[in-house]
C-alpha positions in Angstrom: -0.2 0.1 -0.1 0.9 3.4 -0.4 2.2 5.2 2.9 0.2 6.9 5.2 2.1 9.8 6.4 1.7 10.8 10.2 -0.4 14.4 9.0 -2.7 12.1 7.2 -3.0 9.4 10.7 -3.2 12.7 13.4 -3.7 16.0 13.5 -0.7 18.4 13.1 0.3 19.8 16.6 -0.5 23.8 16.8 1.5 26.3 17.7 4.1 28.5 15.4 4.4 27.6 11.7 7.4 26.6 10.6 9.8 28.5 7.8 8.1 27.1 4.5 9.9 25.0 2.4 11.8 26.3 -0.4 11.1 23.7 -3.0 12.1 23.9 -6.6 11.1 21.7 -9.2 12.5 20.4 -13.1 11.0 18.2 -15.2 11.3 16.5 -18.7 8.8 19.5 -20.2 7.2 22.4 -19.1 5.1 21.9 -15.6 2.1 23.1 -16.6 1.5 21.0 -19.1 -0.6 18.2 -19.3 1.3 16.1 -21.2 4.7 16.4 -19.3 5.3 12.9 -17.4 1.4 12.3 -18.7 0.4 15.5 -16.4 2.2 14.1 -13.6 4.5 17.2 -13.5 1.9 19.6 -13.5 0.4 17.8 -10.5 3.0 17.6 -8.1 3.7 21.6 -9.0 0.0 22.4 -8.3 -0.6 20.6 -5.6 2.6 21.9 -3.9 2.2 25.6 -4.8 -1.3 24.8 -2.7 0.0 23.3 0.2 0.9 25.0 3.6 3.9 25.6 4.5 5.8 25.0 1.3 7.1 27.9 -1.5 7.8 26.5 -4.5 10.5 29.1 -5.8 11.3 27.7 -9.4 9.4 25.0 -11.8 11.9 24.6 -14.9 11.7 21.9 -17.7 15.3 20.9 -18.4 13.8 18.8 -22.1 15.8 19.6 -24.9 14.3 22.1 -27.8 14.9 23.0 -31.3 18.0 22.3 -32.5 19.6 20.7 -29.4 16.8 18.4 -29.2 16.8 17.9 -33.3 20.2 16.9 -33.2 19.6 14.1 -30.1 16.3 12.5 -32.2 19.1 12.4 -35.2 21.7 11.1 -33.6 19.2 8.4 -31.5 17.7 7.4 -34.7 16.3 3.1 -35.0 13.0 1.4 -35.4 10.6 0.6 -34.3 9.1 4.7 -33.8 8.9 3.9 -29.6 12.1 1.9 -29.1 13.4 5.8 -30.6 11.6 7.8 -28.6 12.9 6.2 -25.7 16.5 5.6 -27.3 16.4 9.8 -28.0 15.1 10.9 -23.8 17.5 8.6 -22.9 20.8 9.2 -24.4 24.0 10.2 -23.1 23.7 13.2 -25.0 19.9 14.3 -24.2 21.0 13.4 -20.7 24.5 15.9 -20.7 21.7 18.3 -22.1 19.3 18.0 -19.5 22.1 18.0 -16.7 22.9 21.2 -17.7 19.7 22.5 -18.3 19.0 21.4 -14.3 22.3 23.0 -13.3 21.7 26.3 -14.5 18.3 26.2 -12.5 20.8 25.6 -9.5 23.1 28.4 -10.4 20.0 30.6 -10.1 18.3 29.2 -6.7 21.5 28.2 -4.7 19.3 28.2 -1.3 16.4 25.7 -2.1 16.0 23.6 0.5 15.1 20.7 -2.1 15.2 20.3 -5.5 12.7 17.7 -6.5 13.9 16.1 -9.8 10.3 14.5 -11.5 11.4 11.4 -13.2 13.9 11.4 -15.9 17.6 10.5 -14.7 19.4 13.5 -14.0 23.3 13.7 -12.9 23.6 14.1 -8.8 23.2 17.8 -8.1 25.2 20.2 -5.8 23.1 21.2 -3.4 19.9 18.7 -2.1 17.7 16.7 -4.4 14.6 14.6 -4.2 14.0 11.8 -7.2 10.3 11.1 -8.2 10.2 8.0 -9.9 8.0 5.8 -11.4 9.8 3.1 -12.1 13.8 2.2 -12.4 15.8 1.0 -14.9 16.2 -2.4 -13.7 12.3 -2.8 -13.7 12.1 -1.4 -17.0 14.5 -4.3 -18.8 10.4 -6.4 -18.6 9.8 -4.4 -21.9 12.4 -4.4 -24.3 12.0 -1.4 -26.1 12.3 0.7 -22.6 15.7 -1.5 -22.1 17.8 1.0 -24.7 20.5 2.2 -22.6 19.6 0.0 -20.2 23.5 -0.9 -18.7 24.1 2.6 -18.9 21.6 4.3 -17.1 21.9 1.3 -14.5 25.4 2.8 -13.5 23.9 6.2 -13.9 20.7 5.2 -11.4 22.8 3.6 -9.0 25.4 6.8 -8.4 21.7 9.3 -8.8 19.8 7.4 -6.3 22.5 6.8 -3.6 23.4 10.6 -3.6 19.7 11.8 -3.4 18.3 13.1 0.2 15.6 11.2 -1.0 14.1 8.8 -3.4 10.2 9.5 -3.9 8.3 6.4 -5.8 5.0 6.9 -7.5 4.1 2.8 -6.1 5.3 -0.2 -4.1 7.6 -1.6 -6.9 9.9 1.1 -7.4 10.3 1.9 -4.1 11.3 -2.2 -3.4 13.7 -1.8 -6.7 15.2 1.4 -5.3 16.1 -0.4 -2.2 17.0 -4.2 -3.7 18.3 -3.2 -7.0 20.1 0.0 -5.6 20.9 -0.5 -2.4 19.5 2.8 -1.3 18.3 3.3 2.8 15.4 2.4 2.9 14.4 4.9 5.2 15.4 7.7 2.1 12.6 5.9 -0.2 9.2 6.9 0.6 5.9 5.9 -1.6 4.0 8.9 -1.9 1.0 7.5 -5.0 0.1 9.4 -7.7 -2.9 11.5 -8.3 -5.3 12.1 -10.4 -5.7 14.6 -13.0 -9.0 16.2 -13.4 -11.1 18.2 -10.9 -13.5 16.5 -8.8 -16.3 18.6 -11.2 -14.7 17.9 -14.4 -14.9 14.3 -13.7 -18.4 14.3 -12.3 -20.8 11.7 -14.1 -23.5 9.7 -13.3 -23.4 5.9 -12.0 -25.9 4.7 -14.4 -24.8 3.5 -17.3 -26.8 4.0 -20.9 -29.5 1.0 -22.2 -27.4 -0.5 -24.9 -23.7 -3.1 -25.2 -21.0 -2.9 -22.5 -19.1 0.0 -24.0 -15.2 -0.6 -22.9 -12.7 1.9 -23.0 -8.8 1.3 -23.5 -6.6 4.4 -23.4 -2.9 4.2 -23.6 -0.5 5.5 -26.3 1.7 2.4 -26.4 -0.9 -0.2 -27.6 1.0 -3.5 -26.9 2.5 -2.4 -24.0 -0.8 -1.4 -22.6 -1.9 -4.8 -23.5 -4.4 -3.3 -26.0 -4.3 -6.5 -27.9 -5.2 -8.6 -25.3 -8.6 -6.4 -24.8 -9.1 -6.4 -28.5 -9.4 -10.0 -28.1 -11.3 -10.0 -24.9 -14.2 -7.9 -26.6 -14.0 -10.3 -29.9 -14.0 -13.4 -27.9 -17.2 -12.3 -25.7 -19.1 -11.3 -29.3 -18.3 -15.1 -30.3 -20.2 -15.9 -26.9 -23.3 -13.6 -27.7 -22.3 -10.7 -25.3 -23.3 -7.5 -26.4 -19.8 -5.4 -26.1 -18.1 -2.8 -27.7 -14.7 -1.4 -27.3 -13.0 1.8 -27.8 -9.2 2.2 -27.7 -7.3 5.5 -27.5 -3.8 5.1 -28.8 -1.2 5.7 -31.3 -0.6 2.6 -32.6 -3.7 1.3 -33.5 -4.7 -2.3 -34.1 -6.1 -3.8 -37.5 -9.8 -3.3 -37.6 -12.3 -5.2 -36.5 -15.3 -5.6 -35.1 -17.1 -3.8 -32.1 -14.0 -1.7 -32.3 -13.3 2.0 -32.5 -10.1 3.2 -33.0 -9.2 7.0 -31.7 -6.5 9.3 -31.6 -4.3 10.1 -28.4 -6.6 13.0 -26.8 -4.8 15.5 -25.1 -7.4 18.0 -24.2 -8.7 17.2 -20.8 -12.4 18.7 -21.1 -12.5 16.4 -24.6 -11.2 13.1 -22.8 -13.1 13.4 -19.7 -16.2 12.6 -21.8 -14.9 10.1 -23.9 -14.8 8.7 -20.1 -18.2 9.4 -19.3 -19.2 7.8 -22.2 -18.0 4.6 -21.2 -18.9 1.6 -18.5 -15.9 0.2 -18.1 -11.8 0.5 -17.9 -10.3 -2.3 -19.3 -6.2 -2.0 -19.0 -4.4 -5.5 -19.1 -1.3 -4.0 -19.5 2.5 -6.2 -19.8 4.0 -3.6 -18.0 3.0 -0.2 -16.3 4.9 1.2 -14.1 2.2 2.6 -11.9 -1.2 3.9 -14.0 -2.1 7.3 -13.9 -4.8 6.0 -16.7 -6.7 4.3 -14.7 -7.6 6.8 -11.5 -9.0 8.8 -13.9 -11.3 6.2 -15.2 -11.8 5.6 -11.4 -12.4 9.4 -11.2 -15.3 8.9 -13.6 -17.1 6.3 -11.8 -15.9 3.6 -13.9 -15.2 0.1 -12.9 -11.3 -0.8 -14.3 -10.4 -4.5 -15.1 -6.2 -4.7 -15.0 -3.9 -6.7 -15.2 -1.7 -8.0 -12.5 1.8 -5.7 -13.1 3.4 -2.9 -11.1 1.3 -1.4 -9.4 -1.7 -1.5 -11.1 -2.8 -4.1 -8.2 -2.1 -1.6 -5.1 -4.4 0.8 -7.6 -7.2 -1.3 -7.8 -9.0 -3.0 -4.9 -10.3 -6.3 -6.7 -13.8 -7.2 -6.4 -14.4 -3.5 -4.8 -13.3 -1.3 -6.9 -12.7 -2.8 -10.4 -10.9 -6.4 -11.3 -7.0 -7.6 -11.3 -7.2 -10.7 -13.7 -4.4 -13.1 -13.4 -1.6 -13.8 -15.9 -2.7 -16.6 -18.7 0.1 -19.6 -19.9 2.6 -17.2 -20.7 3.8 -15.0 -17.1 3.4 -11.4 -17.5 0.9 -11.7 -20.0 -2.9 -11.4 -18.5 -4.6 -14.6 -19.1 -7.3 -13.3 -22.5 -10.2 -15.1 -21.1 -10.0 -13.7 -17.9 -10.2 -10.7 -18.7 -13.1 -11.6 -20.7 -15.5 -13.1 -18.0 -14.5 -10.3 -15.8 -16.3 -7.8 -18.6 -18.6 -10.6 -19.3 -19.7 -10.5 -15.3 -19.8 -6.7 -15.0 -22.0 -6.6 -18.3 -24.4 -9.2 -17.0 -25.1 -7.7 -13.3 -25.3 -3.7 -13.6 -26.1 -3.7 -9.4 -22.4 -4.5 -9.4 -21.7 -2.7 -12.4 -23.0 0.7 -10.4 -21.6 -0.1 -7.1 -18.3 -0.6 -8.5 -18.2 2.7 -10.1 -19.3 4.6 -7.4 -16.9 2.8 -5.0 -13.6 3.6 -7.7 -14.7 7.3 -7.7 -14.8 7.6 -3.9 -11.4 5.9 -3.7 -9.9 8.0 -6.5 -11.1 11.5 -5.4 -10.3 10.7 -1.6 -6.8 8.9 -1.8 -5.4 9.0 -5.0 -4.7 12.9 -5.2 -2.5 14.9 -5.8 -2.7 16.9 -2.7 -2.4 13.4 -0.7 0.9 12.8 -2.6 2.1 16.8 -1.9 1.4 16.1 1.5 3.1 12.9 1.7 6.2 14.4 -0.2 6.3 16.7 2.3 6.5 15.1 5.4 8.7 13.0 3.9 11.0 15.9 3.4 10.5 17.2 6.6 11.2 14.0 8.4 14.8 14.2 6.2 15.8 17.7 7.1 14.7 16.9 11.1 17.3 13.3 10.6 19.8 15.8 9.2 
C-alpha cells in the first residue's frame, strides 16, 4: 500500500508555523503541461503550490529544445518508433543536455531547501535533491523497447539515487527496486502514490449507464505494452459468445480493424478526454508492463470500474472486487489471461448493480485517496522527516 503519513494519521500540532520549505522542481518538459510525464509534473507542481508550509521557488523544464532536440533525435534514430522515442530521451547526449539545464536552475536558486527532479535521470546535483520516479531502469528491462541504454542508465541511477536526499516513488514496486536493486537506504525511500489529473467537478458523471452494449474503454499510447491487443481479443471472444460489448481504443498505434472496435487518436485536451471517459462503462488496461497507472486512476475518478492486469502497482491502485477486477496471468508469464479479461467484462455486463456499485467505490477512492494533494502531503512529510534527521 502507499504510505500513510503521520500527517494523515493524526492532526497537526498547534503553535508557531515553521519556515516554509523552499522547493524547486525540474522535469522533462513544461511543468504546466498535461503532456509532460502524462501530467505528473503538472499535478505535483500545482499540489505543492496549494500546500501549506511550502514555497515553490521555481518549476523549470530541462528538456532540450529546437536544434538541440533535433540533434538528439537524429543521433538516436532507430526503428521501431517507440524504441526510438525512449532511445532519444535517455541517450547520453540527451542526459548531458538535461543535466546542464538543471545545473542552470541550481546556479540561479542556490538557497533551495530541496530540488525535486520529476522523473528522468540526472547527474547528482550540488545541492540537496530528491528523485521522484515511477520506475527504475532495472524494472524497465522487462519491456524490450524500454531497455535501450539500460546498462548505462542503471549505472547512472545507482549514483543518482545513492546521493539523493530522498527517493520518492509513485508505487511500491519502484520503492522495492530502489532498495533491493540499487541499495538505497530504506529510510530515504518513500512510496507517495500518484494523483488524478481531473478536478472533481470535471470528473463528475452519473453512476448509471446508458442502455445498450457494455461500452469498454482502453487508453494507452503504446498499444502493445498497455495490453490493447489483449483487450481487443477479449472483446472479440465475448461477441462470439453473444455478449453485447463494444471497445473504444484511444491509442497512437492502432490495431487492425475489428467488429465492435472504435479507434481514436490520443486525446490531450482534458475536457474532451473526460467526455470520453463519461461515455463508457468499464475501463480495461491489461498491461504487460505498467510502472504505475495514472490512467486507471483517471477512469476511477469518472466512476468507472476497472479491469487490469497484475503488473506493477496496478493491484495497489485497484481494490480487487471492490473498485475493479485484477486478472491473473495466462500461460505466458507477465501476460494477462485473455479469457479472464473476457469473463471479468462479461460479469460486469451481466450484473448492472455490481457495475454501478463498483463505479461509485472507484470514484470515492480516486477522489479521496488518489489525489495530488495527498501525494504532496506525503512528499512534504518525507522532506520534513529528512531535514529533522539530517
